[in-house]
C-alpha beads as a LAMMPS data file, in Angstrom:
LAMMPS data file: protein, C-alpha beads

317 atoms
316 bonds

1 atom types
1 bond types

-500.0 500.0 xlo xhi
-500.0 500.0 ylo yhi
-500.0 500.0 zlo zhi

Masses

1 110.0

Atoms # bond

1 1 1 -439.062 -208.143 339.914
2 1 1 -435.682 -207.250 338.998
3 1 1 -434.262 -205.536 342.017
4 1 1 -433.059 -201.680 341.212
5 1 1 -429.828 -202.861 342.160
6 1 1 -429.317 -204.879 339.080
7 1 1 -427.942 -202.161 336.983
8 1 1 -425.378 -200.440 338.999
9 1 1 -421.927 -199.837 337.811
10 1 1 -420.775 -202.630 335.537
11 1 1 -422.860 -205.594 336.526
12 1 1 -424.952 -207.666 334.188
13 1 1 -428.435 -206.662 333.601
14 1 1 -429.900 -210.015 334.448
15 1 1 -429.240 -211.703 331.229
16 1 1 -426.595 -213.025 328.955
17 1 1 -425.991 -210.965 325.843
18 1 1 -428.198 -213.612 323.785
19 1 1 -430.998 -213.363 325.995
20 1 1 -431.016 -209.707 326.081
21 1 1 -430.798 -209.297 322.348
22 1 1 -433.794 -212.026 321.897
23 1 1 -435.986 -210.154 324.174
24 1 1 -439.285 -208.755 323.005
25 1 1 -440.553 -205.580 324.194
26 1 1 -443.028 -206.209 327.461
27 1 1 -446.863 -205.832 326.811
28 1 1 -448.971 -203.706 328.852
29 1 1 -451.022 -206.722 330.211
30 1 1 -450.084 -210.071 330.922
31 1 1 -453.427 -211.096 329.431
32 1 1 -451.764 -210.056 326.036
33 1 1 -448.755 -212.210 326.415
34 1 1 -450.191 -215.057 324.145
35 1 1 -451.360 -212.853 321.519
36 1 1 -449.051 -209.845 320.846
37 1 1 -445.830 -209.861 319.086
38 1 1 -443.458 -207.006 319.702
39 1 1 -440.156 -205.592 318.572
40 1 1 -436.813 -206.078 320.102
41 1 1 -436.256 -204.813 323.816
42 1 1 -432.553 -204.021 322.607
43 1 1 -433.869 -201.928 319.531
44 1 1 -432.904 -198.279 320.095
45 1 1 -436.335 -197.231 319.146
46 1 1 -437.400 -198.910 322.372
47 1 1 -434.383 -198.338 324.786
48 1 1 -434.100 -194.625 324.152
49 1 1 -437.427 -193.781 325.575
50 1 1 -435.532 -194.296 328.870
51 1 1 -433.084 -191.611 328.061
52 1 1 -430.199 -193.317 326.527
53 1 1 -428.287 -191.975 323.840
54 1 1 -428.424 -194.119 320.590
55 1 1 -425.153 -195.237 318.678
56 1 1 -424.798 -196.464 315.246
57 1 1 -423.663 -200.210 314.515
58 1 1 -419.905 -200.416 314.314
59 1 1 -417.264 -203.197 314.644
60 1 1 -416.931 -202.099 318.333
61 1 1 -420.734 -202.019 318.758
62 1 1 -422.008 -204.650 316.401
63 1 1 -425.498 -204.509 317.978
64 1 1 -425.983 -201.023 317.936
65 1 1 -426.604 -200.695 321.741
66 1 1 -426.982 -197.120 323.032
67 1 1 -423.930 -195.407 324.564
68 1 1 -423.025 -197.096 327.892
69 1 1 -424.137 -200.236 326.928
70 1 1 -421.351 -202.999 326.855
71 1 1 -420.592 -206.554 326.627
72 1 1 -418.355 -208.602 328.443
73 1 1 -417.255 -212.138 328.513
74 1 1 -417.003 -214.551 331.475
75 1 1 -419.588 -212.893 334.227
76 1 1 -421.779 -214.411 336.619
77 1 1 -425.144 -214.521 335.947
78 1 1 -427.452 -215.177 338.729
79 1 1 -429.478 -218.289 338.316
80 1 1 -426.867 -219.951 336.068
81 1 1 -424.377 -222.355 337.008
82 1 1 -421.705 -221.203 334.581
83 1 1 -420.216 -217.805 333.417
84 1 1 -421.361 -216.313 330.553
85 1 1 -421.062 -213.209 328.180
86 1 1 -423.231 -210.670 329.758
87 1 1 -424.820 -207.300 328.730
88 1 1 -423.899 -204.454 331.359
89 1 1 -423.498 -200.668 331.667
90 1 1 -420.528 -198.741 332.010
91 1 1 -419.946 -195.169 333.367
92 1 1 -420.872 -193.567 330.196
93 1 1 -424.535 -194.562 330.857
94 1 1 -424.867 -192.141 333.544
95 1 1 -422.195 -189.608 332.647
96 1 1 -422.805 -188.821 328.788
97 1 1 -425.415 -185.950 327.953
98 1 1 -426.474 -184.645 324.804
99 1 1 -427.798 -181.418 323.160
100 1 1 -429.793 -180.938 320.048
101 1 1 -429.528 -177.412 318.455
102 1 1 -431.114 -176.612 315.167
103 1 1 -431.499 -180.164 314.331
104 1 1 -427.933 -181.329 315.269
105 1 1 -427.143 -183.531 318.160
106 1 1 -423.932 -182.660 320.303
107 1 1 -422.431 -185.533 322.505
108 1 1 -421.334 -184.289 325.970
109 1 1 -419.004 -186.596 327.184
110 1 1 -418.589 -186.436 331.047
111 1 1 -422.080 -184.582 331.380
112 1 1 -424.897 -185.370 333.144
113 1 1 -427.422 -188.220 331.411
114 1 1 -431.284 -187.933 331.252
115 1 1 -431.724 -191.946 332.007
116 1 1 -434.216 -193.377 334.186
117 1 1 -432.751 -196.707 335.348
118 1 1 -435.786 -197.550 337.442
119 1 1 -438.114 -197.380 334.489
120 1 1 -435.448 -199.548 332.623
121 1 1 -435.423 -201.989 335.272
122 1 1 -439.202 -202.484 335.575
123 1 1 -439.479 -202.929 331.874
124 1 1 -436.589 -205.370 331.590
125 1 1 -438.386 -207.428 334.453
126 1 1 -441.720 -207.422 332.705
127 1 1 -440.029 -208.617 329.350
128 1 1 -438.198 -211.654 331.204
129 1 1 -441.240 -212.345 333.178
130 1 1 -443.578 -212.266 330.393
131 1 1 -441.108 -214.639 328.091
132 1 1 -441.067 -216.964 331.089
133 1 1 -444.913 -217.036 331.410
134 1 1 -445.081 -217.744 327.695
135 1 1 -443.236 -221.055 327.834
136 1 1 -445.930 -222.390 330.325
137 1 1 -449.114 -221.756 328.149
138 1 1 -449.735 -224.815 326.049
139 1 1 -450.291 -223.808 322.401
140 1 1 -449.988 -219.947 322.956
141 1 1 -446.095 -219.901 323.867
142 1 1 -445.323 -217.934 320.642
143 1 1 -443.521 -215.356 322.387
144 1 1 -441.300 -217.898 324.132
145 1 1 -440.853 -219.775 320.960
146 1 1 -439.546 -216.708 319.278
147 1 1 -437.263 -215.992 321.835
148 1 1 -436.058 -219.447 321.864
149 1 1 -435.332 -219.819 318.074
150 1 1 -433.499 -216.284 318.345
151 1 1 -431.131 -217.523 321.141
152 1 1 -430.769 -221.133 319.809
153 1 1 -430.898 -220.710 316.046
154 1 1 -429.534 -223.675 314.513
155 1 1 -429.359 -225.624 317.665
156 1 1 -432.928 -225.396 318.262
157 1 1 -434.560 -228.670 319.293
158 1 1 -437.062 -229.660 321.821
159 1 1 -434.414 -230.421 324.116
160 1 1 -432.616 -227.258 324.040
161 1 1 -435.875 -225.462 324.023
162 1 1 -436.592 -227.041 327.176
163 1 1 -433.303 -226.389 328.713
164 1 1 -433.385 -222.861 327.735
165 1 1 -436.675 -222.586 329.477
166 1 1 -435.449 -224.057 332.960
167 1 1 -432.329 -221.540 332.662
168 1 1 -434.633 -218.633 332.092
169 1 1 -436.794 -219.584 335.019
170 1 1 -433.831 -219.740 337.060
171 1 1 -432.637 -216.438 336.141
172 1 1 -435.947 -214.685 336.750
173 1 1 -436.327 -216.390 340.174
174 1 1 -432.968 -215.305 341.299
175 1 1 -433.358 -211.722 340.116
176 1 1 -436.870 -211.767 341.840
177 1 1 -435.158 -212.590 344.862
178 1 1 -432.984 -209.857 345.170
179 1 1 -433.750 -206.567 347.351
180 1 1 -435.444 -204.261 345.249
181 1 1 -437.009 -201.496 347.754
182 1 1 -437.638 -198.207 346.256
183 1 1 -438.640 -195.476 348.842
184 1 1 -438.185 -192.573 346.558
185 1 1 -438.739 -192.797 342.811
186 1 1 -435.815 -191.640 340.784
187 1 1 -437.149 -190.635 337.639
188 1 1 -435.206 -189.327 334.688
189 1 1 -432.025 -187.532 335.160
190 1 1 -431.591 -188.764 338.703
191 1 1 -430.198 -191.963 340.567
192 1 1 -429.626 -193.098 343.983
193 1 1 -426.018 -194.242 342.999
194 1 1 -424.474 -194.519 346.470
195 1 1 -427.356 -196.765 347.702
196 1 1 -427.335 -198.915 344.489
197 1 1 -423.629 -199.474 344.799
198 1 1 -423.831 -200.334 348.271
199 1 1 -426.642 -202.761 347.830
200 1 1 -424.821 -204.575 344.868
201 1 1 -421.613 -204.825 346.853
202 1 1 -422.612 -205.545 350.371
203 1 1 -426.100 -207.219 349.737
204 1 1 -426.395 -208.962 346.228
205 1 1 -422.887 -209.637 345.370
206 1 1 -422.432 -211.326 349.031
207 1 1 -425.897 -212.702 348.988
208 1 1 -426.671 -210.975 352.363
209 1 1 -429.895 -209.548 351.420
210 1 1 -430.230 -208.125 354.972
211 1 1 -427.379 -205.642 354.191
212 1 1 -429.774 -203.816 351.439
213 1 1 -431.310 -200.645 351.985
214 1 1 -434.068 -198.887 350.156
215 1 1 -433.576 -196.632 347.135
216 1 1 -434.033 -193.284 348.893
217 1 1 -431.651 -190.453 347.822
218 1 1 -431.940 -189.956 344.037
219 1 1 -429.801 -186.893 342.779
220 1 1 -429.132 -185.398 339.541
221 1 1 -426.419 -186.830 337.706
222 1 1 -423.221 -184.579 337.911
223 1 1 -420.718 -183.893 335.339
224 1 1 -417.711 -185.183 335.982
225 1 1 -415.112 -183.073 334.413
226 1 1 -413.845 -181.306 337.745
227 1 1 -414.099 -184.539 339.805
228 1 1 -410.266 -184.815 340.209
229 1 1 -410.226 -181.334 341.702
230 1 1 -412.172 -182.188 344.966
231 1 1 -410.410 -183.823 348.097
232 1 1 -413.939 -185.456 348.995
233 1 1 -416.581 -186.583 346.032
234 1 1 -420.560 -187.634 345.800
235 1 1 -422.986 -185.077 346.744
236 1 1 -422.669 -186.155 350.717
237 1 1 -418.853 -185.888 350.526
238 1 1 -418.507 -189.395 351.272
239 1 1 -415.904 -190.653 349.311
240 1 1 -412.277 -189.419 349.533
241 1 1 -410.069 -188.814 346.644
242 1 1 -406.480 -190.098 346.549
243 1 1 -404.237 -187.098 347.400
244 1 1 -401.849 -185.159 345.345
245 1 1 -401.259 -184.223 342.010
246 1 1 -401.810 -187.534 340.362
247 1 1 -405.426 -188.322 341.266
248 1 1 -406.366 -190.283 338.293
249 1 1 -403.214 -192.348 338.358
250 1 1 -403.663 -193.384 342.032
251 1 1 -407.606 -193.792 341.377
252 1 1 -406.696 -196.304 338.567
253 1 1 -404.434 -198.086 341.149
254 1 1 -407.174 -197.964 343.592
255 1 1 -409.490 -199.573 340.958
256 1 1 -407.157 -202.429 340.126
257 1 1 -406.686 -202.975 343.763
258 1 1 -410.667 -203.063 344.469
259 1 1 -410.941 -205.737 341.834
260 1 1 -408.404 -207.987 343.346
261 1 1 -410.292 -207.568 346.417
262 1 1 -413.123 -209.715 345.065
263 1 1 -410.694 -212.143 343.996
264 1 1 -410.102 -215.325 346.611
265 1 1 -406.380 -214.963 345.520
266 1 1 -406.308 -211.235 346.799
267 1 1 -403.241 -209.344 345.819
268 1 1 -401.953 -212.443 343.919
269 1 1 -404.832 -212.458 341.656
270 1 1 -405.057 -212.279 337.828
271 1 1 -405.602 -208.699 337.382
272 1 1 -402.259 -206.635 336.900
273 1 1 -401.884 -203.125 338.157
274 1 1 -402.118 -200.359 335.894
275 1 1 -399.040 -198.405 337.563
276 1 1 -395.479 -199.761 337.468
277 1 1 -395.219 -199.202 341.288
278 1 1 -398.495 -199.165 343.243
279 1 1 -398.222 -197.101 346.610
280 1 1 -399.277 -200.270 348.679
281 1 1 -399.120 -204.054 348.320
282 1 1 -402.445 -205.541 349.207
283 1 1 -406.246 -205.794 348.068
284 1 1 -407.167 -202.081 348.493
285 1 1 -405.395 -198.664 348.540
286 1 1 -405.408 -197.387 352.065
287 1 1 -405.782 -193.618 352.285
288 1 1 -405.645 -192.095 355.722
289 1 1 -407.854 -194.980 356.787
290 1 1 -410.993 -194.040 354.540
291 1 1 -410.696 -196.972 352.125
292 1 1 -409.834 -199.111 355.037
293 1 1 -413.197 -198.247 356.660
294 1 1 -414.788 -199.807 353.164
295 1 1 -412.579 -202.791 352.823
296 1 1 -413.320 -203.743 356.545
297 1 1 -417.056 -203.560 355.728
298 1 1 -416.499 -205.669 352.782
299 1 1 -414.825 -207.954 354.674
300 1 1 -417.180 -208.208 357.454
301 1 1 -419.965 -208.965 354.639
302 1 1 -417.813 -211.390 353.063
303 1 1 -416.069 -213.263 355.877
304 1 1 -412.814 -212.308 353.918
305 1 1 -409.508 -211.313 355.572
306 1 1 -407.350 -208.840 354.083
307 1 1 -403.642 -208.126 354.703
308 1 1 -402.689 -205.151 356.250
309 1 1 -400.716 -202.649 353.903
310 1 1 -397.235 -203.084 353.955
311 1 1 -396.129 -199.392 353.579
312 1 1 -398.017 -196.629 355.512
313 1 1 -399.490 -194.113 352.594
314 1 1 -398.839 -190.597 353.291
315 1 1 -400.497 -187.592 351.270
316 1 1 -398.227 -186.118 348.665
317 1 1 -396.771 -182.653 349.627

Bonds

1 1 1 2
2 1 2 3
3 1 3 4
4 1 4 5
5 1 5 6
6 1 6 7
7 1 7 8
8 1 8 9
9 1 9 10
10 1 10 11
11 1 11 12
12 1 12 13
13 1 13 14
14 1 14 15
15 1 15 16
16 1 16 17
17 1 17 18
18 1 18 19
19 1 19 20
20 1 20 21
21 1 21 22
22 1 22 23
23 1 23 24
24 1 24 25
25 1 25 26
26 1 26 27
27 1 27 28
28 1 28 29
29 1 29 30
30 1 30 31
31 1 31 32
32 1 32 33
33 1 33 34
34 1 34 35
35 1 35 36
36 1 36 37
37 1 37 38
38 1 38 39
39 1 39 40
40 1 40 41
41 1 41 42
42 1 42 43
43 1 43 44
44 1 44 45
45 1 45 46
46 1 46 47
47 1 47 48
48 1 48 49
49 1 49 50
50 1 50 51
51 1 51 52
52 1 52 53
53 1 53 54
54 1 54 55
55 1 55 56
56 1 56 57
57 1 57 58
58 1 58 59
59 1 59 60
60 1 60 61
61 1 61 62
62 1 62 63
63 1 63 64
64 1 64 65
65 1 65 66
66 1 66 67
67 1 67 68
68 1 68 69
69 1 69 70
70 1 70 71
71 1 71 72
72 1 72 73
73 1 73 74
74 1 74 75
75 1 75 76
76 1 76 77
77 1 77 78
78 1 78 79
79 1 79 80
80 1 80 81
81 1 81 82
82 1 82 83
83 1 83 84
84 1 84 85
85 1 85 86
86 1 86 87
87 1 87 88
88 1 88 89
89 1 89 90
90 1 90 91
91 1 91 92
92 1 92 93
93 1 93 94
94 1 94 95
95 1 95 96
96 1 96 97
97 1 97 98
98 1 98 99
99 1 99 100
100 1 100 101
101 1 101 102
102 1 102 103
103 1 103 104
104 1 104 105
105 1 105 106
106 1 106 107
107 1 107 108
108 1 108 109
109 1 109 110
110 1 110 111
111 1 111 112
112 1 112 113
113 1 113 114
114 1 114 115
115 1 115 116
116 1 116 117
117 1 117 118
118 1 118 119
119 1 119 120
120 1 120 121
121 1 121 122
122 1 122 123
123 1 123 124
124 1 124 125
125 1 125 126
126 1 126 127
127 1 127 128
128 1 128 129
129 1 129 130
130 1 130 131
131 1 131 132
132 1 132 133
133 1 133 134
134 1 134 135
135 1 135 136
136 1 136 137
137 1 137 138
138 1 138 139
139 1 139 140
140 1 140 141
141 1 141 142
142 1 142 143
143 1 143 144
144 1 144 145
145 1 145 146
146 1 146 147
147 1 147 148
148 1 148 149
149 1 149 150
150 1 150 151
151 1 151 152
152 1 152 153
153 1 153 154
154 1 154 155
155 1 155 156
156 1 156 157
157 1 157 158
158 1 158 159
159 1 159 160
160 1 160 161
161 1 161 162
162 1 162 163
163 1 163 164
164 1 164 165
165 1 165 166
166 1 166 167
167 1 167 168
168 1 168 169
169 1 169 170
170 1 170 171
171 1 171 172
172 1 172 173
173 1 173 174
174 1 174 175
175 1 175 176
176 1 176 177
177 1 177 178
178 1 178 179
179 1 179 180
180 1 180 181
181 1 181 182
182 1 182 183
183 1 183 184
184 1 184 185
185 1 185 186
186 1 186 187
187 1 187 188
188 1 188 189
189 1 189 190
190 1 190 191
191 1 191 192
192 1 192 193
193 1 193 194
194 1 194 195
195 1 195 196
196 1 196 197
197 1 197 198
198 1 198 199
199 1 199 200
200 1 200 201
201 1 201 202
202 1 202 203
203 1 203 204
204 1 204 205
205 1 205 206
206 1 206 207
207 1 207 208
208 1 208 209
209 1 209 210
210 1 210 211
211 1 211 212
212 1 212 213
213 1 213 214
214 1 214 215
215 1 215 216
216 1 216 217
217 1 217 218
218 1 218 219
219 1 219 220
220 1 220 221
221 1 221 222
222 1 222 223
223 1 223 224
224 1 224 225
225 1 225 226
226 1 226 227
227 1 227 228
228 1 228 229
229 1 229 230
230 1 230 231
231 1 231 232
232 1 232 233
233 1 233 234
234 1 234 235
235 1 235 236
236 1 236 237
237 1 237 238
238 1 238 239
239 1 239 240
240 1 240 241
241 1 241 242
242 1 242 243
243 1 243 244
244 1 244 245
245 1 245 246
246 1 246 247
247 1 247 248
248 1 248 249
249 1 249 250
250 1 250 251
251 1 251 252
252 1 252 253
253 1 253 254
254 1 254 255
255 1 255 256
256 1 256 257
257 1 257 258
258 1 258 259
259 1 259 260
260 1 260 261
261 1 261 262
262 1 262 263
263 1 263 264
264 1 264 265
265 1 265 266
266 1 266 267
267 1 267 268
268 1 268 269
269 1 269 270
270 1 270 271
271 1 271 272
272 1 272 273
273 1 273 274
274 1 274 275
275 1 275 276
276 1 276 277
277 1 277 278
278 1 278 279
279 1 279 280
280 1 280 281
281 1 281 282
282 1 282 283
283 1 283 284
284 1 284 285
285 1 285 286
286 1 286 287
287 1 287 288
288 1 288 289
289 1 289 290
290 1 290 291
291 1 291 292
292 1 292 293
293 1 293 294
294 1 294 295
295 1 295 296
296 1 296 297
297 1 297 298
298 1 298 299
299 1 299 300
300 1 300 301
301 1 301 302
302 1 302 303
303 1 303 304
304 1 304 305
305 1 305 306
306 1 306 307
307 1 307 308
308 1 308 309
309 1 309 310
310 1 310 311
311 1 311 312
312 1 312 313
313 1 313 314
314 1 314 315
315 1 315 316
316 1 316 317
């Protein structure tokens, strides 16, 4: 089964964009795999049942994916030896709401979402697994054959079909090996974001699955309009805001540094700072030691050595 961490923040949903867009909806029983033909998994008609908000096709959204879905190139896909364009989620998937009043829909940017990522994960796991299973059924492999023709198109041959089957098997096995413990079901409108993010960073990305914890503390998605007003955020007050009046600018700098923390080149990596004069030279912004604790935890998990900050950071007056 796909682990519940497979959809935390911006990460691939477990398939390249071609694989995801070519998948069919799962069937209710594996015994129906050889006989049933379903619509595309990525169709709004199916995806919206998980609480997502539909979006029209446009030059920036050519596949008409729901709000919060995005496609990014050069992503690592577990099970593949090369980087691929991947489907993932942005913050908008969990922080965009909608209201329908007198037949008119209102999109609430920054409002709480109504999604159920747990059910989405299970459905995606079933769709991938059933497609991989179909390829192993002689003369009853219609589901996989339709999938392969949709992915390969003009490049469809017996050789490329077999290669695709091997790659799909590798992806499914890699995802099945990821931690997937759920102690408390999240359901619609709720998510255990902290455990999902922690599992992704400290267990999945580092391949140290012993660091994973079960999903056990789901909470309602909060609105984020006033997030910059608080010194501490998250429901348990575990994340400290950058101090001062320019919280969002400092946050951008922190994001830049955190992204560089995942690069072997560290501060000399290829991700430019969004600010002309970041407060500290290093992989992560160090603010009163709290970010340092997170960084040292990451360093322990990855055996990565981080430089000391060159400038001590003091809260703005």
